[in-house]
MDTraj code that builds the backbone (N, CA, C; nanometers):
import mdtraj as md
import numpy as np

residues = "ILE VAL GLU ARG GLU GLY LEU VAL ALA ASN ALA ALA ALA GLY GLU ALA VAL VAL ARG GLU CYS MET ALA ARG LEU GLY GLU ASP LEU GLY ARG GLU VAL GLU ILE SER ALA ARG GLY LEU LEU THR SER VAL GLU PHE ASP LEU PRO GLY ARG GLU PRO PRO ALA ASP ALA VAL ARG ARG ILE CYS HIS GLU CYS TYR GLU ARG GLY VAL ILE LEU ARG ALA ALA ALA GLU GLY ARG ARG ALA THR VAL TYR PHE TYR PRO PRO LEU VAL VAL THR ALA ASP ASP ILE ARG ALA ALA PHE ALA ALA VAL THR ASP ALA LEU ARG VAL VAL VAL ALA ALA GLU".split()
xyz = np.array([
    [-11.0558, -0.9544, -2.1729],
    [-11.0657, -0.8880, -2.3017],
    [-10.9272, -0.8743, -2.3638],
    [-10.8290, -0.8347, -2.2846],
    [-10.6934, -0.8144, -2.3361],
    [-10.6400, -0.9423, -2.3997],
    [-10.6557, -1.0536, -2.3306],
    [-10.6076, -1.1816, -2.3845],
    [-10.6931, -1.2272, -2.5009],
    [-10.8233, -1.2209, -2.4848],
    [-10.9145, -1.2696, -2.5890],
    [-10.8955, -1.1936, -2.7203],
    [-10.8735, -1.0647, -2.7117],
    [-10.8580, -0.9819, -2.8321],
    [-10.7145, -0.9800, -2.8851],
    [-10.6212, -1.0410, -2.8130],
    [-10.4820, -1.0450, -2.8574],
    [-10.4133, -0.9098, -2.8537],
    [-10.4516, -0.8260, -2.7576],
    [-10.3989, -0.6900, -2.7531],
    [-10.2504, -0.6843, -2.7179],
    [-10.2051, -0.7736, -2.6313],
    [-10.0629, -0.7745, -2.5950],
    [-9.9791, -0.8143, -2.7166],
    [-10.0231, -0.9157, -2.7870],
    [-9.9510, -0.9596, -2.9073],
    [-9.9521, -0.8491, -3.0132],
    [-10.0648, -0.7796, -3.0258],
    [-10.0727, -0.6714, -3.1239],
    [-9.9777, -0.5577, -3.0869],
    [-9.9691, -0.5272, -2.9582],
    [-9.8773, -0.4218, -2.9135],
    [-9.7327, -0.4612, -2.9412],
    [-9.7001, -0.5863, -2.9169],
    [-9.5633, -0.6331, -2.9430],
    [-9.5313, -0.6257, -3.0918],
    [-9.6246, -0.6683, -3.1750],
    [-9.6028, -0.6619, -3.3200],
    [-9.5963, -0.5167, -3.3661],
    [-9.6775, -0.4311, -3.3066],
    [-9.6786, -0.2902, -3.3440],
    [-9.5506, -0.2182, -3.3070],
    [-9.4833, -0.2636, -3.2020],
    [-9.3575, -0.1995, -3.1616],
    [-9.2550, -0.2045, -3.2748],
    [-9.2452, -0.3165, -3.3428],
    [-9.1494, -0.3286, -3.4534],
    [-9.1822, -0.2295, -3.5644],
    [-9.3097, -0.2131, -3.5931],
    [-9.3514, -0.1191, -3.6976],
    [-9.3212, 0.0237, -3.6547],
    [-9.3495, 0.0562, -3.5284],
    [-9.3219, 0.1907, -3.4776],
    [-9.1723, 0.2205, -3.4827],
    [-9.0902, 0.1259, -3.4406],
    [-8.9443, 0.1475, -3.4442],
    [-8.8961, 0.1709, -3.5873],
    [-8.9495, 0.0943, -3.6801],
    [-8.9144, 0.1118, -3.8221],
    [-8.9526, 0.2523, -3.8685],
    [-9.0730, 0.2955, -3.8346],
    [-9.1198, 0.4282, -3.8746],
    [-9.0387, 0.5391, -3.8089],
    [-9.0039, 0.5215, -3.6820],
    [-8.9249, 0.6225, -3.6119],
    [-8.7850, 0.6350, -3.6714],
    [-8.7250, 0.5234, -3.7051],
    [-8.5918, 0.5277, -3.7660],
    [-8.5989, 0.6006, -3.9005],
    [-8.7019, 0.5727, -3.9774],
    [-8.7200, 0.6397, -4.1067],
    [-8.7461, 0.7882, -4.0865],
    [-8.8156, 0.8222, -3.9779],
    [-8.8432, 0.9622, -3.9464],
    [-8.7133, 1.0407, -3.9341],
    [-8.6168, 0.9862, -3.8626],
    [-8.4877, 1.0527, -3.8488],
    [-8.4187, 1.0708, -3.9824],
    [-8.4237, 0.9685, -4.0663],
    [-8.3634, 0.9771, -4.2000],
    [-8.4338, 1.0839, -4.2836],
    [-8.5671, 1.0828, -4.2802],
    [-8.6440, 1.1786, -4.3602],
    [-8.6203, 1.3226, -4.3175],
    [-8.5982, 1.3424, -4.1881],
    [-8.5754, 1.4775, -4.1378],
    [-8.4289, 1.5181, -4.1438],
    [-8.3416, 1.4224, -4.1706],
    [-8.1992, 1.4515, -4.1723],
    [-8.1474, 1.4860, -4.0343],
    [-8.2053, 1.4231, -3.9331],
    [-8.1677, 1.4499, -3.7943],
    [-8.1421, 1.3200, -3.7216],
    [-8.0565, 1.3294, -3.6235],
    [-8.0350, 1.2167, -3.5328],
    [-8.1537, 1.2109, -3.4380],
    [-8.2085, 1.0922, -3.4203],
    [-8.3202, 1.0757, -3.3277],
    [-8.2875, 0.9684, -3.2268],
    [-8.3425, 0.9842, -3.1079],
    [-8.3294, 0.8846, -3.0018],
    [-8.4664, 0.8208, -2.9842],
    [-8.4731, 0.6894, -2.9974],
    [-8.5995, 0.6167, -2.9946],
    [-8.6121, 0.5398, -2.8646],
    [-8.7306, 0.5465, -2.8066],
    [-8.7617, 0.4678, -2.6890],
    [-8.8951, 0.3990, -2.7156],
    [-8.9023, 0.2679, -2.6908],
    [-9.0278, 0.1971, -2.7168],
    [-9.0442, 0.0805, -2.6206],
    [-9.1662, 0.0656, -2.5756],
    [-9.2075, -0.0500, -2.4965],
    [-9.3479, -0.0826, -2.5466],
    [-9.3549, -0.1822, -2.6348],
    [-9.4824, -0.2088, -2.7001],
    [-9.5194, -0.0891, -2.7848],
    [-9.6397, -0.0390, -2.7667],
    [-9.6842, 0.0772, -2.8431],
    [-9.6611, 0.2094, -2.7701],
    [-9.6098, 0.2059, -2.6480],
    [-9.5765, 0.3285, -2.5755],
    [-9.4379, 0.3713, -2.6197],
    [-9.4331, 0.4718, -2.7035],
    [-9.3075, 0.5060, -2.7680],
    [-9.2836, 0.6565, -2.7669],
    [-9.1566, 0.6925, -2.7863],
    [-9.1222, 0.8334, -2.8006],
    [-9.0002, 0.8459, -2.8906],
    [-8.9884, 0.9634, -2.9474],
    [-8.8714, 0.9957, -3.0291],
    [-8.8236, 1.1341, -2.9854],
    [-8.6929, 1.1464, -2.9694],
    [-8.6326, 1.2713, -2.9211],
    [-8.5349, 1.3210, -3.0269],
    [-8.5330, 1.4532, -3.0471],
    [-8.4462, 1.5120, -3.1491],
    [-8.4185, 1.6573, -3.1153],
    [-8.3147, 1.7135, -3.1788],
    [-8.2800, 1.8538, -3.1594],
    [-8.3750, 1.9428, -3.2380],
    [-8.4092, 2.0549, -3.1774],
    [-8.4922, 2.1548, -3.2438],
    [-8.4031, 2.2578, -3.3116],
    [-8.4519, 2.3144, -3.4224],
    [-8.3769, 2.4252, -3.4815],
    [-8.3800, 2.5444, -3.3868],
    [-8.2873, 2.6348, -3.3993],
    [-8.2743, 2.7443, -3.3046],
    [-8.3517, 2.8691, -3.3367],
    [-8.4377, 2.8660, -3.4372],
    [-8.4999, 2.9906, -3.4808],
    [-8.6231, 3.0331, -3.4009],
    [-8.6798, 2.9461, -3.3173],
    [-8.7953, 2.9853, -3.2361],
    [-8.7837, 2.9220, -3.0982],
    [-8.8502, 2.9793, -3.0004],
    [-8.8450, 2.9207, -2.8661],
    [-8.8940, 2.7754, -2.8688],
    [-8.8295, 2.6870, -2.7941],
    [-8.8674, 2.5454, -2.7943],
    [-9.0149, 2.5210, -2.7620],
    [-9.0708, 2.5954, -2.6668],
    [-9.2121, 2.5760, -2.6328],
    [-9.3021, 2.6061, -2.7522],
    [-9.2664, 2.7069, -2.8305],
    [-9.3442, 2.7398, -2.9501],
    [-9.3315, 2.6296, -3.0553],
    [-9.2108, 2.5783, -3.0725],
    [-9.1897, 2.4712, -3.1694],
    [-9.2715, 2.3481, -3.1322],
    [-9.2743, 2.3143, -3.0041],
    [-9.3501, 2.1969, -2.9586],
    [-9.4996, 2.2184, -2.9810],
    [-9.5479, 2.3371, -2.9531],
    [-9.6901, 2.3668, -2.9788],
    [-9.7217, 2.3528, -3.1282],
    [-9.6322, 2.4013, -3.2106],
    [-9.6533, 2.3903, -3.3557],
    [-9.6499, 2.2448, -3.4007],
    [-9.5610, 2.1643, -3.3439],
    [-9.5571, 2.0216, -3.3771],
    [-9.6922, 1.9580, -3.3466],
    [-9.7442, 1.9813, -3.2274],
    [-9.8740, 1.9236, -3.1888],
    [-9.9847, 1.9723, -3.2808],
    [-9.9834, 2.1013, -3.3124],
    [-10.0870, 2.1576, -3.3996],
    [-10.0796, 2.0986, -3.5404],
    [-9.9597, 2.0947, -3.5969],
    [-9.9441, 2.0413, -3.7328],
    [-9.9856, 1.8942, -3.7393],
    [-9.9542, 1.8173, -3.6352],
    [-9.9964, 1.6766, -3.6310],
    [-10.1478, 1.6676, -3.6209],
    [-10.2082, 1.7496, -3.5350],
    [-10.3528, 1.7509, -3.5193],
    [-10.4210, 1.7827, -3.6529],
    [-10.3672, 1.8805, -3.7239],
    [-10.4229, 1.9181, -3.8543],
    [-10.4182, 1.8014, -3.9530],
    [-10.3288, 1.7081, -3.9304],
    [-10.3141, 1.5905, -4.0185],
    [-10.3818, 1.4666, -3.9607],
    [-10.4590, 1.4852, -3.8536],
    [-10.5371, 1.3757, -3.7981],
    [-10.4680, 1.2911, -3.6935],
    [-10.3561, 1.3409, -3.6378],
    [-10.2825, 1.2645, -3.5367],
    [-10.2764, 1.3466, -3.4083],
    [-10.3219, 1.2873, -3.2990],
    [-10.3126, 1.3518, -3.1685],
    [-10.1965, 1.2881, -3.0939],
    [-10.1050, 1.3718, -3.0480],
    [-9.9895, 1.3229, -2.9731],
    [-9.9517, 1.4247, -2.8688],
    [-9.8537, 1.3885, -2.7891],
    [-9.8028, 1.4771, -2.6848],
    [-9.6566, 1.5039, -2.7153],
    [-9.6131, 1.6255, -2.6910],
    [-9.4734, 1.6614, -2.7139],
    [-9.4281, 1.7550, -2.6030],
    [-9.2985, 1.7521, -2.5767],
    [-9.2410, 1.8375, -2.4731],
    [-9.1024, 1.8808, -2.5180],
    [-9.0574, 1.9917, -2.4638],
    [-8.9233, 2.0411, -2.4942],
    [-8.8450, 2.0561, -2.3655],
    [-8.7175, 2.0224, -2.3736],
    [-8.6244, 2.0468, -2.2648],
    [-8.4986, 2.1020, -2.3282],
    [-8.4696, 2.2269, -2.2998],
    [-8.3590, 2.2919, -2.3685],
    [-8.3924, 2.3007, -2.5167],
    [-8.2975, 2.2607, -2.6011],
    [-8.3196, 2.2631, -2.7462],
    [-8.3610, 2.1261, -2.7988],
    [-8.4039, 2.0340, -2.7102],
    [-8.4467, 1.8994, -2.7502],
    [-8.5984, 1.8892, -2.7378],
    [-8.6574, 1.8201, -2.8327],
    [-8.8014, 1.7919, -2.8268],
    [-8.8204, 1.6419, -2.8150],
    [-8.9220, 1.6026, -2.7422],
    [-8.9622, 1.4630, -2.7338],
    [-9.1081, 1.4557, -2.7748],
    [-9.1359, 1.3671, -2.8704],
    [-9.2719, 1.3451, -2.9172],
    [-9.3130, 1.2070, -2.8696],
    [-9.4263, 1.2003, -2.8007],
    [-9.4746, 1.0756, -2.7411],
    [-9.5928, 1.0222, -2.8207],
    [-9.5882, 0.8917, -2.8476],
    [-9.6957, 0.8245, -2.9200],
    [-9.7518, 0.7150, -2.8309],
    [-9.8821, 0.7101, -2.8180],
    [-9.9436, 0.5993, -2.7479],
    [-10.0781, 0.5693, -2.8122],
    [-10.0713, 0.4983, -2.9250],
    [-10.1944, 0.4641, -2.9965],
    [-10.2732, 0.3561, -2.9222],
    [-10.3978, 0.3364, -2.9594],
    [-10.4768, 0.2307, -2.8954],
    [-10.4168, 0.0939, -2.9260],
    [-10.4393, -0.0009, -2.8370],
    [-10.3826, -0.1349, -2.8537],
    [-10.4388, -0.2092, -2.9737],
    [-10.5459, -0.1610, -3.0320],
    [-10.6053, -0.2269, -3.1490],
    [-10.5527, -0.1700, -3.2801],
    [-10.4571, -0.0798, -3.2750],
    [-10.4035, -0.0161, -3.3948],
    [-10.3416, -0.1203, -3.4875],
    [-10.3536, -0.0956, -3.6181],
    [-10.2951, -0.1871, -3.7165],
    [-10.1625, -0.1304, -3.7671],
    [-10.0854, -0.2148, -3.8316],
    [-9.9580, -0.1706, -3.8904],
    [-9.9828, -0.0603, -3.9930],
    [-10.0888, -0.0726, -4.0715],
    [-10.1210, 0.0317, -4.1702],
    [-10.1563, 0.1636, -4.1022],
    [-10.2299, 0.1562, -3.9895],
    [-10.2620, 0.2772, -3.9135],
    [-10.1346, 0.3458, -3.8645],
    [-10.0415, 0.2664, -3.8136],
    [-9.9148, 0.3206, -3.7623],
    [-9.8381, 0.3888, -3.8746],
    [-9.8274, 0.3226, -3.9881],
    [-9.7528, 0.3816, -4.1014],
    [-9.8192, 0.5106, -4.1502],
    [-9.9523, 0.5116, -4.1564],
    [-10.0232, 0.6327, -4.1995],
    [-10.0019, 0.7467, -4.0997],
    [-10.0066, 0.7158, -3.9716],
    [-9.9848, 0.8189, -3.8697],
    [-9.8435, 0.8755, -3.8795],
    [-9.7452, 0.7885, -3.8991],
    [-9.6076, 0.8380, -3.9079],
    [-9.5826, 0.9159, -4.0363],
    [-9.6525, 0.8847, -4.1418],
    [-9.6414, 0.9660, -4.2632],
    [-9.6920, 1.1074, -4.2341],
    [-9.8022, 1.1170, -4.1609],
    [-9.8567, 1.2475, -4.1240],
    [-9.7625, 1.3212, -4.0278],
    [-9.7073, 1.2495, -3.9310],
    [-9.6154, 1.3105, -3.8343],
    [-9.4895, 1.3599, -3.9046],
    [-9.4367, 1.2799, -3.9951],
    [-9.3171, 1.3208, -4.0699],
    [-9.3440, 1.4485, -4.1479],
    [-9.4590, 1.4542, -4.2140],
    [-9.4962, 1.5734, -4.2889],
    [-9.5065, 1.6950, -4.1961],
    [-9.5690, 1.6760, -4.0804],
    [-9.5837, 1.7856, -3.9840],
    [-9.4478, 1.8321, -3.9319],
    [-9.3601, 1.7377, -3.9011],
    [-9.2285, 1.7743, -3.8488],
    [-9.1437, 1.8448, -3.9534],
    [-9.1615, 1.8087, -4.0786],
    [-9.0895, 1.8817, -4.1839],
    [-9.1251, 2.0284, -4.1814],
    [-9.2519, 2.0580, -4.1611],
    [-9.2980, 2.1969, -4.1578],
    [-9.2319, 2.2724, -4.0426],
    [-9.2201, 2.2059, -3.9278],
    [-9.1737, 2.2746, -3.8074],
    [-9.0221, 2.2712, -3.7912],
    [-8.9601, 2.1555, -3.8098],
    [-8.8181, 2.1436, -3.7726],
    [-8.7216, 2.1223, -3.8879],
    [-8.7672, 2.0793, -4.0012],
    [-8.6731, 2.0447, -4.1069],
    [-8.6193, 2.1657, -4.1820],
    [-8.6978, 2.2701, -4.1943],
    [-8.6545, 2.3876, -4.2705],
    [-8.5826, 2.4842, -4.1786],
    [-8.4528, 2.4703, -4.1711],
    [-8.3762, 2.5607, -4.0834],
    [-8.3277, 2.6809, -4.1586],
])
top = md.Topology()
chain = top.add_chain()
for i, resn in enumerate(residues, 1):
    res = top.add_residue(resn, chain, resSeq=i)
    for name in ("N", "CA", "C"):
        top.add_atom(name, md.element.get_by_symbol(name[0]), res)
traj = md.Trajectory(xyz[None], top)
């Protein structure tokens, strides 16, 4: 199924789109971000503002993303947050861009307003 459906090729093509979106995410938030990607298994790491406990900020990030139709995982270590993305292998470039637009909007609510 993986070969017949071209899922590996789709994941490879999707990685470029995800990296583009993640780089734009850092620009949109005005923050330095660290990007990690292997196909569609990706994460972005950034500093959290200091006004609330990191665990609370991470919970709010997940909630705000969920409210916008995106389910993801996030974790905090110290004042750094890591947001993990692992969409299905059948995801399209348009799906990725729409998800990152929602994630960017959610992150603005939580981390951009210091």
